[in-house]
PDB file of N, CA, C, O and CB in Angstrom:
ATOM      1  N   MET A   1    -107.074  -1.242 -62.252  1.00  0.00           N
ATOM      2  CA  MET A   1    -105.885  -1.769 -62.863  1.00  0.00           C
ATOM      3  C   MET A   1    -105.877  -3.281 -62.635  1.00  0.00           C
ATOM      4  O   MET A   1    -106.120  -3.747 -61.522  1.00  0.00           O
ATOM      5  CB  MET A   1    -104.604  -1.090 -62.289  1.00  0.00           C
ATOM      6  N   SER A   2    -105.606  -4.013 -63.654  1.00  0.00           N
ATOM      7  CA  SER A   2    -105.569  -5.472 -63.528  1.00  0.00           C
ATOM      8  C   SER A   2    -104.300  -5.911 -62.791  1.00  0.00           C
ATOM      9  O   SER A   2    -103.309  -5.182 -62.745  1.00  0.00           O
ATOM     10  CB  SER A   2    -105.640  -6.140 -64.923  1.00  0.00           C
ATOM     11  N   ASN A   3    -104.350  -7.089 -62.231  1.00  0.00           N
ATOM     12  CA  ASN A   3    -103.171  -7.628 -61.538  1.00  0.00           C
ATOM     13  C   ASN A   3    -101.976  -7.746 -62.478  1.00  0.00           C
ATOM     14  O   ASN A   3    -100.840  -7.478 -62.086  1.00  0.00           O
ATOM     15  CB  ASN A   3    -103.491  -9.001 -60.931  1.00  0.00           C
ATOM     16  N   ARG A   4    -102.236  -8.147 -63.716  1.00  0.00           N
ATOM     17  CA  ARG A   4    -101.159  -8.295 -64.692  1.00  0.00           C
ATOM     18  C   ARG A   4    -100.481  -6.957 -64.974  1.00  0.00           C
ATOM     19  O   ARG A   4     -99.254  -6.866 -65.013  1.00  0.00           O
ATOM     20  CB  ARG A   4    -101.700  -8.895 -65.992  1.00  0.00           C
ATOM     21  N   LEU A   5    -101.290  -5.929 -65.167  1.00  0.00           N
ATOM     22  CA  LEU A   5    -100.743  -4.610 -65.456  1.00  0.00           C
ATOM     23  C   LEU A   5     -99.979  -4.064 -64.249  1.00  0.00           C
ATOM     24  O   LEU A   5     -98.906  -3.481 -64.407  1.00  0.00           O
ATOM     25  CB  LEU A   5    -101.866  -3.642 -65.858  1.00  0.00           C
ATOM     26  N   LEU A   6    -100.520  -4.249 -63.059  1.00  0.00           N
ATOM     27  CA  LEU A   6     -99.835  -3.814 -61.846  1.00  0.00           C
ATOM     28  C   LEU A   6     -98.485  -4.516 -61.713  1.00  0.00           C
ATOM     29  O   LEU A   6     -97.481  -3.877 -61.399  1.00  0.00           O
ATOM     30  CB  LEU A   6    -100.705  -4.089 -60.606  1.00  0.00           C
ATOM     31  N   THR A   7     -98.459  -5.818 -61.949  1.00  0.00           N
ATOM     32  CA  THR A   7     -97.217  -6.588 -61.876  1.00  0.00           C
ATOM     33  C   THR A   7     -96.194  -6.057 -62.879  1.00  0.00           C
ATOM     34  O   THR A   7     -95.016  -5.921 -62.551  1.00  0.00           O
ATOM     35  CB  THR A   7     -97.491  -8.082 -62.136  1.00  0.00           C
ATOM     36  N   GLU A   8     -96.640  -5.758 -64.097  1.00  0.00           N
ATOM     37  CA  GLU A   8     -95.740  -5.211 -65.116  1.00  0.00           C
ATOM     38  C   GLU A   8     -95.154  -3.882 -64.675  1.00  0.00           C
ATOM     39  O   GLU A   8     -93.953  -3.657 -64.822  1.00  0.00           O
ATOM     40  CB  GLU A   8     -96.476  -5.039 -66.442  1.00  0.00           C
ATOM     41  N   ARG A   9     -95.984  -3.000 -64.136  1.00  0.00           N
ATOM     42  CA  ARG A   9     -95.509  -1.677 -63.715  1.00  0.00           C
ATOM     43  C   ARG A   9     -94.524  -1.794 -62.559  1.00  0.00           C
ATOM     44  O   ARG A   9     -93.507  -1.102 -62.531  1.00  0.00           O
ATOM     45  CB  ARG A   9     -96.691  -0.785 -63.310  1.00  0.00           C
ATOM     46  N   LEU A  10     -94.830  -2.675 -61.604  1.00  0.00           N
ATOM     47  CA  LEU A  10     -93.914  -2.868 -60.480  1.00  0.00           C
ATOM     48  C   LEU A  10     -92.581  -3.419 -60.969  1.00  0.00           C
ATOM     49  O   LEU A  10     -91.530  -3.010 -60.474  1.00  0.00           O
ATOM     50  CB  LEU A  10     -94.530  -3.814 -59.434  1.00  0.00           C
ATOM     51  N   ARG A  11     -92.602  -4.332 -61.923  1.00  0.00           N
ATOM     52  CA  ARG A  11     -91.348  -4.853 -62.490  1.00  0.00           C
ATOM     53  C   ARG A  11     -90.565  -3.761 -63.198  1.00  0.00           C
ATOM     54  O   ARG A  11     -89.339  -3.701 -63.101  1.00  0.00           O
ATOM     55  CB  ARG A  11     -91.635  -5.998 -63.465  1.00  0.00           C
ATOM     56  N   ASP A  12     -91.290  -2.887 -63.920  1.00  0.00           N
ATOM     57  CA  ASP A  12     -90.626  -1.757 -64.586  1.00  0.00           C
ATOM     58  C   ASP A  12     -89.915  -0.882 -63.564  1.00  0.00           C
ATOM     59  O   ASP A  12     -88.766  -0.490 -63.766  1.00  0.00           O
ATOM     60  CB  ASP A  12     -91.646  -0.917 -65.386  1.00  0.00           C
ATOM     61  N   LEU A  13     -90.604  -0.576 -62.458  1.00  0.00           N
ATOM     62  CA  LEU A  13     -90.002   0.263 -61.416  1.00  0.00           C
ATOM     63  C   LEU A  13     -88.807  -0.429 -60.771  1.00  0.00           C
ATOM     64  O   LEU A  13     -87.818   0.222 -60.433  1.00  0.00           O
ATOM     65  CB  LEU A  13     -91.043   0.615 -60.347  1.00  0.00           C
ATOM     66  N   GLU A  14     -88.895  -1.745 -60.600  1.00  0.00           N
ATOM     67  CA  GLU A  14     -87.753  -2.509 -60.078  1.00  0.00           C
ATOM     68  C   GLU A  14     -86.578  -2.439 -61.041  1.00  0.00           C
ATOM     69  O   GLU A  14     -85.446  -2.182 -60.634  1.00  0.00           O
ATOM     70  CB  GLU A  14     -88.148  -3.978 -59.830  1.00  0.00           C
ATOM     71  N   ASN A  15     -86.852  -2.670 -62.318  1.00  0.00           N
ATOM     72  CA  ASN A  15     -85.794  -2.647 -63.331  1.00  0.00           C
ATOM     73  C   ASN A  15     -85.117  -1.287 -63.443  1.00  0.00           C
ATOM     74  O   ASN A  15     -83.939  -1.200 -63.788  1.00  0.00           O
ATOM     75  CB  ASN A  15     -86.360  -3.039 -64.676  1.00  0.00           C
ATOM     76  N   GLU A  16     -85.861  -0.232 -63.152  1.00  0.00           N
ATOM     77  CA  GLU A  16     -85.302   1.123 -63.187  1.00  0.00           C
ATOM     78  C   GLU A  16     -84.571   1.475 -61.891  1.00  0.00           C
ATOM     79  O   GLU A  16     -83.965   2.541 -61.786  1.00  0.00           O
ATOM     80  CB  GLU A  16     -86.409   2.139 -63.446  1.00  0.00           C
ATOM     81  N   GLY A  17     -84.631   0.581 -60.911  1.00  0.00           N
ATOM     82  CA  GLY A  17     -83.947   0.822 -59.643  1.00  0.00           C
ATOM     83  C   GLY A  17     -84.675   1.772 -58.710  1.00  0.00           C
ATOM     84  O   GLY A  17     -84.062   2.355 -57.815  1.00  0.00           O
ATOM     85  N   LEU A  18     -85.991   1.936 -58.912  1.00  0.00           N
ATOM     86  CA  LEU A  18     -86.752   2.875 -58.092  1.00  0.00           C
ATOM     87  C   LEU A  18     -87.383   2.210 -56.869  1.00  0.00           C
ATOM     88  O   LEU A  18     -87.608   2.862 -55.849  1.00  0.00           O
ATOM     89  CB  LEU A  18     -87.830   3.526 -58.928  1.00  0.00           C
ATOM     90  N   ILE A  19     -87.666   0.915 -56.975  1.00  0.00           N
ATOM     91  CA  ILE A  19     -88.231   0.169 -55.847  1.00  0.00           C
ATOM     92  C   ILE A  19     -87.492  -1.152 -55.702  1.00  0.00           C
ATOM     93  O   ILE A  19     -86.827  -1.619 -56.628  1.00  0.00           O
ATOM     94  CB  ILE A  19     -89.756  -0.074 -56.040  1.00  0.00           C
ATOM     95  N   VAL A  20     -87.622  -1.744 -54.520  1.00  0.00           N
ATOM     96  CA  VAL A  20     -87.095  -3.077 -54.261  1.00  0.00           C
ATOM     97  C   VAL A  20     -88.235  -3.920 -53.713  1.00  0.00           C
ATOM     98  O   VAL A  20     -89.047  -3.451 -52.917  1.00  0.00           O
ATOM     99  CB  VAL A  20     -85.882  -3.038 -53.266  1.00  0.00           C
ATOM    100  N   LYS A  21     -88.280  -5.160 -54.149  1.00  0.00           N
ATOM    101  CA  LYS A  21     -89.332  -6.092 -53.745  1.00  0.00           C
ATOM    102  C   LYS A  21     -88.827  -6.939 -52.584  1.00  0.00           C
ATOM    103  O   LYS A  21     -87.750  -7.530 -52.659  1.00  0.00           O
ATOM    104  CB  LYS A  21     -89.773  -6.992 -54.936  1.00  0.00           C
ATOM    105  N   ASN A  22     -89.609  -6.994 -51.516  1.00  0.00           N
ATOM    106  CA  ASN A  22     -89.277  -7.809 -50.354  1.00  0.00           C
ATOM    107  C   ASN A  22     -90.336  -8.890 -50.203  1.00  0.00           C
ATOM    108  O   ASN A  22     -91.512  -8.591 -49.997  1.00  0.00           O
ATOM    109  CB  ASN A  22     -89.177  -6.941 -49.064  1.00  0.00           C
ATOM    110  N   VAL A  23     -89.914 -10.153 -50.305  1.00  0.00           N
ATOM    111  CA  VAL A  23     -90.833 -11.278 -50.141  1.00  0.00           C
ATOM    112  C   VAL A  23     -90.717 -11.768 -48.709  1.00  0.00           C
ATOM    113  O   VAL A  23     -89.627 -12.101 -48.243  1.00  0.00           O
ATOM    114  CB  VAL A  23     -90.526 -12.431 -51.161  1.00  0.00           C
ATOM    115  N   ILE A  24     -91.845 -11.810 -48.013  1.00  0.00           N
ATOM    116  CA  ILE A  24     -91.894 -12.258 -46.620  1.00  0.00           C
ATOM    117  C   ILE A  24     -92.490 -13.655 -46.631  1.00  0.00           C
ATOM    118  O   ILE A  24     -93.631 -13.860 -47.045  1.00  0.00           O
ATOM    119  CB  ILE A  24     -92.737 -11.272 -45.708  1.00  0.00           C
ATOM    120  N   THR A  25     -91.709 -14.596 -46.175  1.00  0.00           N
ATOM    121  CA  THR A  25     -92.094 -16.004 -46.301  1.00  0.00           C
ATOM    122  C   THR A  25     -92.910 -16.497 -45.118  1.00  0.00           C
ATOM    123  O   THR A  25     -92.612 -17.532 -44.523  1.00  0.00           O
ATOM    124  CB  THR A  25     -90.865 -16.862 -46.452  1.00  0.00           C
ATOM    125  N   THR A  26     -93.930 -15.746 -44.795  1.00  0.00           N
ATOM    126  CA  THR A  26     -94.870 -16.181 -43.762  1.00  0.00           C
ATOM    127  C   THR A  26     -96.007 -16.921 -44.453  1.00  0.00           C
ATOM    128  O   THR A  26     -96.045 -17.011 -45.680  1.00  0.00           O
ATOM    129  CB  THR A  26     -95.411 -14.965 -42.920  1.00  0.00           C
ATOM    130  N   SER A  27     -96.911 -17.439 -43.676  1.00  0.00           N
ATOM    131  CA  SER A  27     -98.073 -18.087 -44.262  1.00  0.00           C
ATOM    132  C   SER A  27     -99.291 -17.230 -43.959  1.00  0.00           C
ATOM    133  O   SER A  27     -99.641 -17.093 -42.787  1.00  0.00           O
ATOM    134  CB  SER A  27     -98.253 -19.538 -43.717  1.00  0.00           C
ATOM    135  N   PRO A  28     -99.948 -16.653 -44.935  1.00  0.00           N
ATOM    136  CA  PRO A  28     -99.653 -16.716 -46.362  1.00  0.00           C
ATOM    137  C   PRO A  28     -98.470 -15.821 -46.732  1.00  0.00           C
ATOM    138  O   PRO A  28     -98.134 -14.876 -46.019  1.00  0.00           O
ATOM    139  CB  PRO A  28    -100.883 -16.316 -47.171  1.00  0.00           C
ATOM    140  N   LYS A  29     -97.855 -16.144 -47.859  1.00  0.00           N
ATOM    141  CA  LYS A  29     -96.715 -15.369 -48.347  1.00  0.00           C
ATOM    142  C   LYS A  29     -97.143 -13.919 -48.564  1.00  0.00           C
ATOM    143  O   LYS A  29     -98.271 -13.650 -48.979  1.00  0.00           O
ATOM    144  CB  LYS A  29     -96.150 -15.979 -49.662  1.00  0.00           C
ATOM    145  N   LYS A  30     -96.244 -13.006 -48.284  1.00  0.00           N
ATOM    146  CA  LYS A  30     -96.552 -11.579 -48.380  1.00  0.00           C
ATOM    147  C   LYS A  30     -95.436 -10.893 -49.165  1.00  0.00           C
ATOM    148  O   LYS A  30     -94.268 -11.260 -49.039  1.00  0.00           O
ATOM    149  CB  LYS A  30     -96.715 -10.938 -46.959  1.00  0.00           C
ATOM    150  N   VAL A  31     -95.793  -9.904 -49.968  1.00  0.00           N
ATOM    151  CA  VAL A  31     -94.811  -9.143 -50.747  1.00  0.00           C
ATOM    152  C   VAL A  31     -94.974  -7.669 -50.406  1.00  0.00           C
ATOM    153  O   VAL A  31     -96.087  -7.143 -50.389  1.00  0.00           O
ATOM    154  CB  VAL A  31     -94.986  -9.387 -52.291  1.00  0.00           C
ATOM    155  N   GLU A  32     -93.865  -7.017 -50.137  1.00  0.00           N
ATOM    156  CA  GLU A  32     -93.859  -5.573 -49.882  1.00  0.00           C
ATOM    157  C   GLU A  32     -92.863  -4.921 -50.827  1.00  0.00           C
ATOM    158  O   GLU A  32     -91.869  -5.528 -51.226  1.00  0.00           O
ATOM    159  CB  GLU A  32     -93.502  -5.256 -48.391  1.00  0.00           C
ATOM    160  N   TYR A  33     -93.148  -3.690 -51.172  1.00  0.00           N
ATOM    161  CA  TYR A  33     -92.255  -2.922 -52.025  1.00  0.00           C
ATOM    162  C   TYR A  33     -91.785  -1.702 -51.249  1.00  0.00           C
ATOM    163  O   TYR A  33     -92.531  -1.116 -50.465  1.00  0.00           O
ATOM    164  CB  TYR A  33     -92.957  -2.507 -53.354  1.00  0.00           C
ATOM    165  N   GLU A  34     -90.540  -1.336 -51.484  1.00  0.00           N
ATOM    166  CA  GLU A  34     -89.945  -0.205 -50.778  1.00  0.00           C
ATOM    167  C   GLU A  34     -89.178   0.650 -51.778  1.00  0.00           C
ATOM    168  O   GLU A  34     -88.529   0.137 -52.690  1.00  0.00           O
ATOM    169  CB  GLU A  34     -89.012  -0.687 -49.627  1.00  0.00           C
ATOM    170  N   LEU A  35     -89.265   1.959 -51.588  1.00  0.00           N
ATOM    171  CA  LEU A  35     -88.490   2.855 -52.447  1.00  0.00           C
ATOM    172  C   LEU A  35     -86.999   2.686 -52.168  1.00  0.00           C
ATOM    173  O   LEU A  35     -86.581   2.530 -51.020  1.00  0.00           O
ATOM    174  CB  LEU A  35     -88.917   4.327 -52.230  1.00  0.00           C
ATOM    175  N   THR A  36     -86.222   2.719 -53.217  1.00  0.00           N
ATOM    176  CA  THR A  36     -84.763   2.742 -53.083  1.00  0.00           C
ATOM    177  C   THR A  36     -84.349   4.198 -52.851  1.00  0.00           C
ATOM    178  O   THR A  36     -85.177   5.100 -52.974  1.00  0.00           O
ATOM    179  CB  THR A  36     -84.049   2.133 -54.364  1.00  0.00           C
ATOM    180  N   PRO A  37     -83.091   4.434 -52.522  1.00  0.00           N
ATOM    181  CA  PRO A  37     -82.640   5.828 -52.410  1.00  0.00           C
ATOM    182  C   PRO A  37     -82.904   6.621 -53.692  1.00  0.00           C
ATOM    183  O   PRO A  37     -83.260   7.797 -53.629  1.00  0.00           O
ATOM    184  CB  PRO A  37     -81.147   5.870 -52.075  1.00  0.00           C
ATOM    185  N   THR A  38     -82.733   5.992 -54.843  1.00  0.00           N
ATOM    186  CA  THR A  38     -83.025   6.666 -56.112  1.00  0.00           C
ATOM    187  C   THR A  38     -84.507   6.990 -56.217  1.00  0.00           C
ATOM    188  O   THR A  38     -84.873   8.080 -56.658  1.00  0.00           O
ATOM    189  CB  THR A  38     -82.588   5.796 -57.303  1.00  0.00           C
ATOM    190  N   GLY A  39     -85.364   6.057 -55.816  1.00  0.00           N
ATOM    191  CA  GLY A  39     -86.801   6.296 -55.827  1.00  0.00           C
ATOM    192  C   GLY A  39     -87.189   7.426 -54.895  1.00  0.00           C
ATOM    193  O   GLY A  39     -88.077   8.219 -55.208  1.00  0.00           O
ATOM    194  N   LYS A  40     -86.524   7.500 -53.748  1.00  0.00           N
ATOM    195  CA  LYS A  40     -86.815   8.556 -52.776  1.00  0.00           C
ATOM    196  C   LYS A  40     -86.440   9.930 -53.304  1.00  0.00           C
ATOM    197  O   LYS A  40     -86.993  10.936 -52.862  1.00  0.00           O
ATOM    198  CB  LYS A  40     -86.080   8.290 -51.474  1.00  0.00           C
ATOM    199  N   GLU A  41     -85.504   9.982 -54.248  1.00  0.00           N
ATOM    200  CA  GLU A  41     -85.130  11.264 -54.856  1.00  0.00           C
ATOM    201  C   GLU A  41     -86.292  11.881 -55.617  1.00  0.00           C
ATOM    202  O   GLU A  41     -86.314  13.091 -55.840  1.00  0.00           O
ATOM    203  CB  GLU A  41     -83.939  11.080 -55.793  1.00  0.00           C
ATOM    204  N   LEU A  42     -87.257  11.064 -56.016  1.00  0.00           N
ATOM    205  CA  LEU A  42     -88.416  11.557 -56.765  1.00  0.00           C
ATOM    206  C   LEU A  42     -89.514  12.102 -55.869  1.00  0.00           C
ATOM    207  O   LEU A  42     -90.521  12.603 -56.370  1.00  0.00           O
ATOM    208  CB  LEU A  42     -88.976  10.457 -57.622  1.00  0.00           C
ATOM    209  N   ASP A  43     -89.348  12.018 -54.572  1.00  0.00           N
ATOM    210  CA  ASP A  43     -90.382  12.430 -53.620  1.00  0.00           C
ATOM    211  C   ASP A  43     -90.867  13.854 -53.877  1.00  0.00           C
ATOM    212  O   ASP A  43     -92.074  14.087 -53.949  1.00  0.00           O
ATOM    213  CB  ASP A  43     -89.855  12.317 -52.199  1.00  0.00           C
ATOM    214  N   GLU A  44     -89.968  14.790 -54.014  1.00  0.00           N
ATOM    215  CA  GLU A  44     -90.358  16.190 -54.218  1.00  0.00           C
ATOM    216  C   GLU A  44     -91.108  16.364 -55.539  1.00  0.00           C
ATOM    217  O   GLU A  44     -92.097  17.094 -55.599  1.00  0.00           O
ATOM    218  CB  GLU A  44     -89.118  17.102 -54.192  1.00  0.00           C
ATOM    219  N   VAL A  45     -90.647  15.706 -56.581  1.00  0.00           N
ATOM    220  CA  VAL A  45     -91.293  15.796 -57.890  1.00  0.00           C
ATOM    221  C   VAL A  45     -92.715  15.249 -57.812  1.00  0.00           C
ATOM    222  O   VAL A  45     -93.643  15.846 -58.357  1.00  0.00           O
ATOM    223  CB  VAL A  45     -90.477  15.027 -58.957  1.00  0.00           C
ATOM    224  N   ILE A  46     -92.884  14.126 -57.141  1.00  0.00           N
ATOM    225  CA  ILE A  46     -94.209  13.514 -57.018  1.00  0.00           C
ATOM    226  C   ILE A  46     -95.152  14.435 -56.250  1.00  0.00           C
ATOM    227  O   ILE A  46     -96.317  14.577 -56.624  1.00  0.00           O
ATOM    228  CB  ILE A  46     -94.113  12.142 -56.316  1.00  0.00           C
ATOM    229  N   HIS A  47     -94.667  15.054 -55.190  1.00  0.00           N
ATOM    230  CA  HIS A  47     -95.509  15.974 -54.416  1.00  0.00           C
ATOM    231  C   HIS A  47     -95.934  17.175 -55.249  1.00  0.00           C
ATOM    232  O   HIS A  47     -97.077  17.621 -55.151  1.00  0.00           O
ATOM    233  CB  HIS A  47     -94.769  16.447 -53.163  1.00  0.00           C
ATOM    234  N   VAL A  48     -95.037  17.699 -56.059  1.00  0.00           N
ATOM    235  CA  VAL A  48     -95.377  18.830 -56.923  1.00  0.00           C
ATOM    236  C   VAL A  48     -96.433  18.410 -57.942  1.00  0.00           C
ATOM    237  O   VAL A  48     -97.380  19.156 -58.195  1.00  0.00           O
ATOM    238  CB  VAL A  48     -94.115  19.371 -57.642  1.00  0.00           C
ATOM    239  N   LEU A  49     -96.279  17.231 -58.523  1.00  0.00           N
ATOM    240  CA  LEU A  49     -97.271  16.740 -59.481  1.00  0.00           C
ATOM    241  C   LEU A  49     -98.629  16.526 -58.824  1.00  0.00           C
ATOM    242  O   LEU A  49     -99.657  16.879 -59.403  1.00  0.00           O
ATOM    243  CB  LEU A  49     -96.792  15.438 -60.114  1.00  0.00           C
ATOM    244  N   MET A  50     -98.645  15.959 -57.637  1.00  0.00           N
ATOM    245  CA  MET A  50     -99.909  15.734 -56.932  1.00  0.00           C
ATOM    246  C   MET A  50    -100.595  17.060 -56.608  1.00  0.00           C
ATOM    247  O   MET A  50    -101.817  17.169 -56.708  1.00  0.00           O
ATOM    248  CB  MET A  50     -99.667  14.932 -55.641  1.00  0.00           C
ATOM    249  N   LYS A  51     -99.826  18.046 -56.226  1.00  0.00           N
ATOM    250  CA  LYS A  51    -100.380  19.373 -55.950  1.00  0.00           C
ATOM    251  C   LYS A  51    -101.018  19.945 -57.225  1.00  0.00           C
ATOM    252  O   LYS A  51    -102.101  20.528 -57.174  1.00  0.00           O
ATOM    253  CB  LYS A  51     -99.273  20.333 -55.413  1.00  0.00           C
ATOM    254  N   TRP A  52    -100.346  19.774 -58.356  1.00  0.00           N
ATOM    255  CA  TRP A  52    -100.867  20.246 -59.634  1.00  0.00           C
ATOM    256  C   TRP A  52    -102.166  19.530 -59.983  1.00  0.00           C
ATOM    257  O   TRP A  52    -103.123  20.169 -60.420  1.00  0.00           O
ATOM    258  CB  TRP A  52     -99.833  20.039 -60.746  1.00  0.00           C
ATOM    259  N   VAL A  53    -102.212  18.209 -59.795  1.00  0.00           N
ATOM    260  CA  VAL A  53    -103.411  17.414 -60.089  1.00  0.00           C
ATOM    261  C   VAL A  53    -104.581  17.899 -59.243  1.00  0.00           C
ATOM    262  O   VAL A  53    -105.679  18.100 -59.762  1.00  0.00           O
ATOM    263  CB  VAL A  53    -103.151  15.909 -59.832  1.00  0.00           C
ATOM    264  N   LYS A  54    -104.357  18.089 -57.941  1.00  0.00           N
ATOM    265  CA  LYS A  54    -105.433  18.534 -57.051  1.00  0.00           C
ATOM    266  C   LYS A  54    -105.939  19.915 -57.461  1.00  0.00           C
ATOM    267  O   LYS A  54    -107.142  20.173 -57.428  1.00  0.00           O
ATOM    268  CB  LYS A  54    -104.947  18.559 -55.589  1.00  0.00           C
ATOM    269  N   LYS A  55    -105.032  20.789 -57.841  1.00  0.00           N
ATOM    270  CA  LYS A  55    -105.427  22.131 -58.272  1.00  0.00           C
ATOM    271  C   LYS A  55    -106.268  22.056 -59.540  1.00  0.00           C
ATOM    272  O   LYS A  55    -107.265  22.766 -59.669  1.00  0.00           O
ATOM    273  CB  LYS A  55    -104.184  23.016 -58.506  1.00  0.00           C
ATOM    274  N   ARG A  56    -105.871  21.197 -60.476  1.00  0.00           N
ATOM    275  CA  ARG A  56    -106.619  21.032 -61.728  1.00  0.00           C
ATOM    276  C   ARG A  56    -108.013  20.462 -61.472  1.00  0.00           C
ATOM    277  O   ARG A  56    -108.980  20.868 -62.116  1.00  0.00           O
ATOM    278  CB  ARG A  56    -105.850  20.119 -62.692  1.00  0.00           C
ATOM    279  N   ARG A  57    -108.116  19.536 -60.546  1.00  0.00           N
ATOM    280  CA  ARG A  57    -109.409  18.926 -60.215  1.00  0.00           C
ATOM    281  C   ARG A  57    -110.391  19.964 -59.720  1.00  0.00           C
ATOM    282  O   ARG A  57    -111.569  19.943 -60.077  1.00  0.00           O
ATOM    283  CB  ARG A  57    -109.236  17.834 -59.162  1.00  0.00           C
ATOM    284  N   LYS A  58    -109.902  20.868 -58.901  1.00  0.00           N
ATOM    285  CA  LYS A  58    -110.768  21.912 -58.331  1.00  0.00           C
ATOM    286  C   LYS A  58    -111.272  22.862 -59.412  1.00  0.00           C
ATOM    287  O   LYS A  58    -112.366  23.414 -59.289  1.00  0.00           O
ATOM    288  CB  LYS A  58    -110.014  22.705 -57.251  1.00  0.00           C
ATOM    289  N   SER A  59    -110.495  23.056 -60.455  1.00  0.00           N
ATOM    290  CA  SER A  59    -110.889  24.006 -61.505  1.00  0.00           C
ATOM    291  C   SER A  59    -111.811  23.409 -62.557  1.00  0.00           C
ATOM    292  O   SER A  59    -112.284  24.126 -63.439  1.00  0.00           O
ATOM    293  CB  SER A  59    -109.668  24.546 -62.179  1.00  0.00           C
ATOM    294  N   LEU A  60    -112.075  22.102 -62.479  1.00  0.00           N
ATOM    295  CA  LEU A  60    -112.963  21.457 -63.474  1.00  0.00           C
ATOM    296  C   LEU A  60    -114.406  21.618 -63.145  1.00  0.00           C
ATOM    297  O   LEU A  60    -115.265  21.134 -63.882  1.00  0.00           O
ATOM    298  CB  LEU A  60    -112.657  19.997 -63.593  1.00  0.00           C
TER     299      LEU A  60
END
């Protein structure tokens, strides 16, 4: 994934209220992303999808 595409996706997730961006003003500057409470609500759904993906991989 290109840096530009990653940046776009992270902005989309921010705009949807799923993540929050934390800029740490150390040298060098550092950026961290954290799930919001709304983003954390998707935890179970993501785990179910990942389980499905792993199961599909094994059957290929």
